[in-house]
C-alpha positions, 0 to 999 in steps of 0.5 A: 500857262500863257494868255494872249490878248490881241488888239488892232484889226477892223476895216481898211481899204485895199492898199491901206495899212494896219497894225495888229498887237498881241500882248502875252502874259503868264509864263512868257519866259517859255517863249520860243516862237510868237507870231500870227496865223490867219483863217479866211472863211471856208479855208484852213488856218495858215501861217502869216509870220512868226518871229523867234531868236532865229529870225523871222518867217513869212508866208510867200503871200505876205512877204515884202508887205507884212513885218512881224516884230517883237518887243521883249520888254513887254512880251508883245508881238506886232504885225505891221501890214502894208499894201493890204489886199482883199485876199488878206481878209481873215481872222488873224490869230496870235500864236505862242509856242514854248520850247516844249512845243506847247501852243497857245492861241489868241481869241482872234481879230477880224481884218477886212480889206475892202476893194 
């Protein structure tokens, strides 16, 4: 089992920056991919960014503005978000996938970008 605890989120003006953090605990040795998804009201959950030993992967909509990183010493993944736009407003979910394709999700944290 893996537990994910997110922090960060809140309200920011357009053009601003914000950092999200997600600390994993439990069977973190099984980690293959960690990252972030988001879900805006009335929309499906979508990939934001992920990181693995193979590198990073970003949605086109955030490429160049967001950076995902991982600290292996404390099993934490970060999402640094710059030049935020109102369309980035969503609930952001931490994501963890094992080598056996088992998935875990955080509880979600609200990010609201005002225009």
